[in-house]
Every structure is written in structure tokens, then in C-alpha cells.
C-alpha positions in Angstrom: 0.0 0.0 0.0 2.9 2.3 0.7 4.6 1.9 -2.7 1.5 2.2 -4.8 -1.1 4.0 -2.7 1.3 6.6 -1.5 4.7 6.9 -3.1 3.6 6.1 -6.7 0.6 8.4 -6.3 2.6 11.3 -5.0 5.2 11.0 -7.7 2.6 10.7 -10.4 0.8 13.9 -9.1 4.1 15.8 -9.2 4.3 14.8 -12.9 7.5 13.0 -12.6 6.8 10.6 -15.5 8.7 7.3 -15.4 9.9 8.2 -11.9 6.5 7.3 -10.5 7.0 3.8 -11.8 10.8 3.3 -11.2 11.3 4.9 -7.8 8.6 2.8 -6.0 9.8 -0.4 -7.8 13.4 0.3 -6.7 12.4 0.7 -3.1 10.2 -2.4 -3.4 13.3 -4.4 -4.7 15.6 -3.1 -2.0 13.0 -3.8 0.7 12.8 -7.4 -0.5 16.6 -7.8 -0.6 16.6 -7.1 3.1 15.0 -10.5 3.6 18.4 -12.0 3.0 20.2 -9.8 5.5 17.8 -10.3 8.3 16.2 -13.7 7.7 18.9 -15.6 5.9 22.2 -13.9 6.7 24.3 -16.8 5.2 22.9 -16.2 1.7 25.4 -14.6 -0.7 25.1 -11.0 -1.9 24.7 -12.3 -5.4 21.5 -14.1 -4.5 20.2 -11.0 -2.7 20.9 -9.0 -5.8 19.0 -11.4 -8.0 16.1 -11.4 -5.6 16.1 -7.6 -5.5 16.2 -7.4 -9.3 13.3 -9.8 -9.6 11.3 -7.8 -7.0 12.2 -4.6 -9.0 10.8 -6.1 -12.2 7.8 -7.3 -10.3 7.4 -3.9 -8.9 7.4 -2.3 -12.3 4.7 -4.8 -13.5 2.6 -4.1 -10.4 3.1 -0.3 -10.9 1.8 -0.6 -14.5 -1.2 -2.6 -13.2 -1.9 0.1 -10.7 -1.6 2.8 -13.4 -3.9 0.9 -15.7 -6.6 0.2 -13.1 -6.3 3.2 -10.8 -7.1 0.9 -7.9 -4.9 -0.5 -5.2 -6.8 -3.8 -5.1 -5.4 -5.5 -8.3 -1.7 -4.9 -7.1 -2.6 -6.2 -3.6 -4.2 -9.4 -5.1 -1.2 -10.0 -7.5 1.3 -9.6 -4.6 -0.8 -11.9 -2.4 -1.0 -14.5 -5.2 2.7 -14.4 -5.9 3.4 -14.8 -2.2 0.9 -17.6 -1.9 2.3 -19.5 -4.9 5.9 -19.1 -3.6 4.9 -20.3 -0.2 3.1 -23.4 -1.7 6.1 -24.5 -3.8 8.6 -26.4 -1.8 
């Protein structure tokens, strides 16, 4: 809700163009990289970087979904679904 409902919305209203998509996605990616530092400290920095880049790309896709629908609910449902699928796969 922070990345889409607040940050993306504020940047979009300030007419920052692509920044309203890229900046929230970058923070989303960095936030997901912190999983490795706090939850799995033995994982390499390379793995954390790959995870962060994947989350960044996912953040861009979710940002485009938010822009297309102008609703926070589709991004929430997509994020929930991705988490659920990753949780169910061993």
C-alpha cells in the first residue's frame, strides 16, 4: 500500500513521468533484498541482488497494473497471489 497507494501516487501527481514507476519499484526491490540480510544472513550478496532485481521487475509490473486500473486492489491481489504461490512451492 505504501509503494502504490502513497509513493507512486505522490510522484505521479508531481508529474515525474517514469519516476512514478521506477522509484517505488526500486524501493520495493531493496526492501525485498533485506529479507536475506535479516532472515537468511548466510545467503550470498549475489543471491540477494538477483532477488532484489526480480522484485524490482515485479514492482514495475505491479506499478503498471496500478496505473492501468487506478485501484490499489489489483496490485494487492497480485502480490498476495505471488506470495501464496511461492509459499506453496517447496
